[in-house]
N, C-alpha and C positions, 0 to 999 in steps of 0.2 A: 502493501500500500503505501504510495506515494503521500510522503508528508507536506500540507499546507504550511507554512510556516507561520501568517499572517492568521490563519483562525483562531476563535478562541471556542473548540466547538461543544465544551460542557457547558461554558457562558451562554452559547448562542442555544445552547438547548432548551436554559431556563427562561430566555428573552421568548422562545416558540411556547412553552407554557404558558407564561404569562399573557402574550396576547392571545392564545387560544379559547379563552374563553370559555372553559368545560367546566361541568360542574364537578367540584370536590368529592367526593365519597371515601376519602382516605385520610390516613394524620397528615400534616400535624391538624391539630385540635380547632387554632383560630381562623381554618380554611380562606387560608389567602389573605389574612387580615381581613377576613369577612366582619369579622364580631365585632370589630374595634369601628369599622364604620359603620355599623348598624346603631351604634351606642352613641357616637357622633351624630349621626341621623334624628335618630331618638332626641338625643338633649336639644338639639335646634328648635324640638317642637313644644319641648316641657316652660313652665315659669319657673320663676323661681320659688323652689320648694319652701314655706315659712321656718324661722325656726322656733326650739321647744320655747317654751313657757320659761323653764328656767335660764334661757339664755338669755329672754327679754331687758331682763334687769340687773346683767352685770356693769361692774362700774369698771372707769379706769383705775390706776395706781392714783391718777393724780389726783380724781374725786377723792380717795381715802384718806391724800392725806391731806389734803385743803377742807376737808369736812362740807365741800358743797352739794349742794342739793341734789340726789340722783336724779339723774333722768333715764325715763326707757330708753334700752338700748338701740329698740329701733328708729329713732330718732336724732340717733347720733351720725356721725363721720365712720366712729368704731362699727357700729353695728355693720353699716354698709360695708367698709373694708373685712370685719369677719365671714359676713357671709360669703362677699367673693371667694375667699382665703377658703372658706371652707366647700366650697361648691368644686372648686378647683381641685381639691385634695381627693374628693370623693367622686370625680369623674377623670383623672386624668385619662386622656386620648392621644396616642401615638404621633409624633408627626409626619405629616404626609411622605416625608422621606422615609419612616422608620415601615408605613403601611405598606408604601412600593417595595423595601426590600423583602416584605413577606409574601408580596406575592409571589417570590421566587424561591422561599422555602419549601422546597418540595420535599420529599420523599422518594423511594425506586417504585418508579410506575414504570409506565413503557415509553421508553425515550428518554430518560435519562440515566437509565444506566446502574450497575451497581458496584459501589467500591470494593468491597470483599468478593465480588467475581465479574469483573469489567470484561465486557465484550462491545462496548457499543460506545458513546463518546467518551466517559473517564477513560477508557484503554486508550482512545486516541490522545485526551489530552495527558495521559501519562507518557505516553512516546512520546509526542513532542516534548514535554518535558525534558526526558533523555537527552534527546538530540539538541535542547539548547544548552544542556547543563553538561553536556559529553559525559552521559553514562551509558550503559548499555540497556539497564533497567531503571525506571525511578518511579515511586510509590508516594501518594497522595496521604500525607497526614493532617488530621482534623485534631490533633491532640497535640500540637508544639511536638518541638522538639525530643520532648519525655517519652511520648510514644514513640519515636523511633531508635531513642538509648534504649531503652528496652527492649523493645523486640530484637536489637542487634544482641544482646546481651544474650538473651533467651536461646535465640539461632544458635550460635559459635556455643554456648555452654548447656550444650545437649545433653548433658550426664548430671546427677546430684557430683558435688565434688569437683565440678571442671576447675582446672585453673586457667585464669587469664590474667594476666597483664595489664596493668592499670596506672595511669598516671593517677597522683595520690589527688591533686587539686581540679577535679572532676567535682561536674556540678549532681546535686543531690539525685538527680534523676538516675543517677549511673550507679550507686550504691544502693538505688531499691530495687536497681535490674541486678543487682549482685544478691539483694535478699531473695526477691524472687526466684529464681536459677539456683540458689543453694549452692553459688559457685564460692569458691577460694581464691582472694582477690592478690596477686603479690604487687603491693605497692609502690612504684617507682617515684623517685623523689625527682621532682622538679628540676630544673636548673633555675636560681634565680638572679635574674639581674643585678649586679652589684652596682648600679648607679640608682635604679628608682626602688628596691629592695621587691619586687615583685616578681611574682613565680610564671614561670611561661611554660614549658614545656620539659619533658626529660631530656637530657643530651646526648647523643647516638652512643655517646658509650656506655650509658648508664641501660640503653636499652640493650646493646649486644650482651652486657655482661648479666642482663637478666634473664635476657634468649640462652645465652648459654647454659645457665644456671638453672633455667628449668624448658627445657626443650618441648615436653607433654604441654604446653602450655597452649588453648585452646587460638588463643590470638593478643594482640595490646591495641586498647584501644586509649587512644591520646584527644585533647584538647586543643583546637588552635583555628582560630585566636582564640585568647583568653577575654576576657570581659572588657578588656582596657586598647583589643586591636593588635595585643601584641604576637611576635610569630616569629617561625625561622621556616627553612627550606625541610618539607616531609619526607623530599627525595631520598637519603641515604638511610631514613629508619624505616621509607616503606621496601628497599630495598633488602635490612636485616630481616623483616619478617620476610618476605617470599622465598628469601636463602632459605628458613628455617619452616620454610612450610606452612607457616600460618598467616593469617589475613591481617592488615590495619584495617582498624574502623578509628574512624573520627568523629568527635563530635563537634562539627565544625557549624556551630547554632547562627554565630557572630558572622559566619562570612558567605553564606548566600550569592554574595554578590563578587567576589574572589574569582579574577581572572575573565573576568566579563567586560577590562577596559583596562590597556598598559599600563595605568597608573595604579592599578588594584595589585594586588601580589597573588602566586598563582593559586588555583584551587587545589585542595585534598586529591580532588579527582588525577587532576593532570601530574601531578608528583605519585599517584600508584597506589593511591588507598583501594580499598577492596569495596569498604560501606561508608558513606558519609549521610552525615544527617545535616540537614540545613534547615534554619529557623528562616520559610521565606519571609514572614511577617516581622521579619527584624528588621532587616535592612533593605529588604526588598517591598512593593509593595501590597502584598497579600494583607487578608485580614487579620487581626491576633487569631492565634492556636493553628493559623495555614502554615505547613512545613514540609519538606518532601525527605525522603530515601533516596538513597543514589548508590547506586552498585555497580560493580565490573569485575569480569571474572569468574571465577569457578571457587575460589576461595569460601563462596558464603552461599549456603546452603537455602535458594530461591523457595526452593519447595516450601521447608521447615519458615522461613521468614513469611512466608507467607499467611502460612496457621500460625505464625506468633503474633502480626499484627490484626489479624480478625480476633485474636484474644486481648488484645490490649488498647482496641480501637472500638469505638461504639458501634453498633450494627444500625443505628440511625443516624449517619454522621451527619454535618452540615452542609448542605450545597451551596450554600453562598461562601464560605468558607474554602469550597473548591472551585466554585467558579473565580473566588477571588485568586487563586492559587494560576488557575489556568490564566486569567487575564496577565495576571504577574510575569508568567514565563513568556505570552503574546510581547508583552512590551518589549523585552529582553530582543526577542525573535527578529522583530521588526525594524526596530530599530540601530540593533548593538550598543557600540559601545556609547554611540551619542545620547544611551539614557543617561548616561550619567554627568554630561557636560553642565549643566544648571549647576548641580550638587556639587562639582568638582571646584567649580567660579566661587561658590558661595566659601570652602573649605579654602581656597587661597584668599578670597578677602579677607575673611576671618586670620587667618596665620599673618599677611602683610600688616594688621591692624594690632595684632597680639604682640607683631614686634618693635610698635611705640611703644607698648606699655609693659615700662621694665618690671613692673614687678610681679607680673605673671609671666610662669614659662610653660613651655610646650615640650613631652615627654615624646621625645624619639630616639630612634638607636644612632650610635655612637656616628655610624658613618654618615647620614643624612643631618645631623650633628655640624659635621665637619664639613657638609655641602654648601652649609648653608652661609658657615662663617668665610668660606671661600667666596661665597658668591657674593659678600658685604664689604671683602675686607681687601685691599691691593695688596699684590705679593709680598713687597717688601715691610708690609706692616701686621704679616699674620703670625708671626711668630710671637711678637710682642701682645696682640692681642689674643691670642691662645693663651698666655699667660696668665693675662688677666682676667680669664673666664670661669666659670663656675667647672666642677668639677665634670659634671656630666657634659660639659661643651666642648672640653679635652680629648676625647676620645676619637682621633679619626682614624682612616682605614690603616695608618700605620699602626698606633696605638690597639687598633680591633687585633691585626696580625700578630701585637706581640703575646697578646690575653691567648693565641692560640686557639681551640676548639671552643672552650668556653664561650669565647665570644659570640659563636654561630646562633648561643640562644637568642638573641635576639637581634635578626637582620629587618626583619619586615613589621612595616607598622600600617595598621589601613590609615587611611588618608581621612575616612569620615570616624572616626575615632581622633574626635582633638583630647589630649587629656594633657588638664592644667592645672597647675598649683599657684599656691602663693609661695614667692621666691622670698618674701622675708618671714614668711615661718612664721607669720599673725593670726592667721585663718590657716584652722586644721581644713579638709576636705568637707567636711558635712558642714562646716560654719560657711565655708564658701558658697555652697550648695544652697544656704538657706537664704544670704545675703542676694545671690541671682533669683529664686525664686520672690522674694519680695520686690524684685522689678520687672517680674513676668516672665524670665525664662528659665525653665526646668530641664534642669540637667536629665539625664541618664540614670548616671549613682555618683555617689561618692563614697570615699573610705578617710582614714582617719588623716591623710594626705591630699590625695588627689581627685578632682571631679570629671567627668567622661559626660562631654559634649560629643551626643551623636548626632550626624552630620546625615544625609542619605539622598537619595537620587530625588526625592521631593525637597529638596532645601533650596531657598532663595536668597538672594542678598541681600534681601531684608534680614531676613534672620540672623546672618552674619551680622550687618551691621546694628541691630538690636542688641547682642548680647556684649559685640564691642565696645556701645554706650553703656551699657549695665556694668561690664567690670571699670571702666573708666571712672564712674561714679564710686562703683565702691573702691576703687585707688585713690581717688581726691576725698573721700570720708576717711580714708586713714589715716590723715593729720588730726583729727579729733580723737580718735581710738588710741591714738600714741601717746596722749597727754592723761589717761586713762587706765587705771589698773586690770590687767584682765577679769577681774571679776567684776567689776563694774561694765566692763564694755561686753560680756556675756561671750569673750572671744579666750581661745585657750594659746598663750604664747608658745610657742615649737622650738625643737631645735632642729637646725640640722643635719638628717642622720637617716641611717637607711631602716628603709620599714620591713620585716618578715611577712611575707605575704600566705595567703593560706597553704600551707603544705604541715606535711605530719612530722610528728616527732623522730626523725631518723636517727639512730644512733651516729658516732661519729667517723667517715669514711664508707659509711655502710649505706649505699645508693637506692636500694631494696628491702622490701621487708621480706619475711617470711609469710608462705602464705597465710590466708586470716581466712577462716570462716565465713561465711553469712548463712544467715536461716529467714525464716520468716516466723519463727520461734518467737513470741512475744519473751520480754522479760518480768518478770513476775512481779509484782508490785513488794510480794514480802520479801525480796531477794533485795530491795534497793531502801535506799535513806535518800532524806535529805540533809543536805549540808552548808553550811558557810561556802558561800565561795572561797573563802580565803582560805579554808582548811581542805580543797580537793586538789591540792598538789600529787603526784603519788597514786591518789586514785584511781578505779576503773569507771568509765559514764556509763550510767545506765540510760543516755539519751542522747540524742543528734542535737550539735550546737551547731548553726548554721547561719550565718551573717546572710541577710540577703536585704538587698542583690549584692552580692552573684550568684546566692546560692551554693554556696562552695561549701562544706562541712568541713569546722574544722576539727571536731570530735564527730567519732560516729558509737553509738551504743557497744559496748565494751573494751573501747579503745584506752590506752591507759593515760591521763592527764597529766602534760610534762608541766615542769616549773615554766617554760619557755611560751607554751600553747595556755596553759591560763593567766599569764600575763599580759597576752596579746588579749585573750579574751575581754579581758579588764580592761585592756586599752580603748577597745573599739568598743565598747559598753559604756564606758564614760564619756565616747566625743560623742554618745548619739547613735549608736549604728541600732537598726532595728535584725531580732533574732527568729527565726523557724526550727519550732523542733525541740524548745524547750519550756517545761513546766514552768517556769518562773521567767516571765519577760523581762521584769528586771533587769534577772539575772544576780540577786543578790545571793541566792540559793542554787543547788544542782543536787539533781538527783546521779547519786554514784550506786553503786554494788556495796552490799556488805560485805565485812569479812575477809576483803580484798587488800 
């Protein structure tokens, strides 16, 4: 079958359904939004309902405070306001746009195909996706990348106790997949960028050592890029896995756009990955929860994968979400690299403007920092300029070469992830996010040092200008902040230092763990005790501690709580991070195992 790249077959099928005017005698129960349109029609024919007698003599706080004579409520402006408010609360009718979407919210009927046994428009849409993203086969996901990570692990871990090599700083969905599979995880220590203190992915040496130590492993799962858009070339890691006969699985949730433009890093598939999960909704144009799973080669059992997908995905998938995946693919197929022209122009505007705000800095790989310096400084002045630069600006290509292979842990940065921080160390990442939000700019996430500003193919020059103006206002306002104590200003004075990112407490000089068993067997309450967090060091956790975002567990149940990890949990707590998985959301206490 010849693929027609300009088409969006699933979306077109929904349009045809919407315009057919057929009577629906099937789910969903809202009947193409008819239930709300009927309510709206009825409301237009109804007069105002009288308020109850008890409501007629309510008085305002001002009446009570001043002792004024109480007037019946229906004779006041307050009565009118309250009546309208109650009417709107009791008869909320969806907007026209929402109702239009409901007309395309269908189910598996003639002409719309079946996600779990595609033979028509869904099959064609997935084939087009595979062609667009360079896969042999692609699957639509309606449960986000979580569904993809679960299904991949349940596929490669095809028997209880299967050993799988796993990068330690993975999303919580990977930990949940290990639990569902009853697998044994050999955790690999990620390489940590010495400049930023952020964990990226395991080094080639770590992968090689783990593969040699556990040749029976069913596969390797890594995350690339990380939440900050940091990464490196996956090709040598794919080669190591394939030489050992095991598949390379990649959680590329934040890299659905990779490989689609010369200025973007290479995609995991082009580097040789066997199974790749992408959140099409994160960096492309699909609806939230829309994602894709791409596979190539014979190392992933696709028949079993289809079964696993049917297990973890709804049997009633959202057709609007799937149609949005179809449209996101069609946009790339038709426009190609031009899809990203406007977004990259917005990023360029932002970076040029940021360079004029010396207080705020941009996280970039060392080689890119050197390129920026070289472009801005005359050759004769480069040495002097470099000596006066901050440490993160001093690592050029020659410095990277001196660092040897370790420097290869962070050689690529997603240009759409602008990771900024306060070079003066006055505002933490959380504090800077709050300041930006107060000025109408909502970042993707923050941590104790950094703020992640997420641009995309949908970003505009106006977006860049607004966030630059916000940063300029914040910078100007700092004059007053400097005259006040940290307690008065509500900000935390910070020292310039490295921050350890989310990775496990490995022993010194050991870059991978022993096989750690996971299961769905719950920890029984009588085996746990809740203790003050200051007393948790050395104990074994009975719960998962997950800063969110980015959703990477610092601790999983059964893991020993090291002093280093405990200190990091307390630091993030004190800086204002939000946590998933914990009983005490304030993290003044933690659940730990008894008698350990």
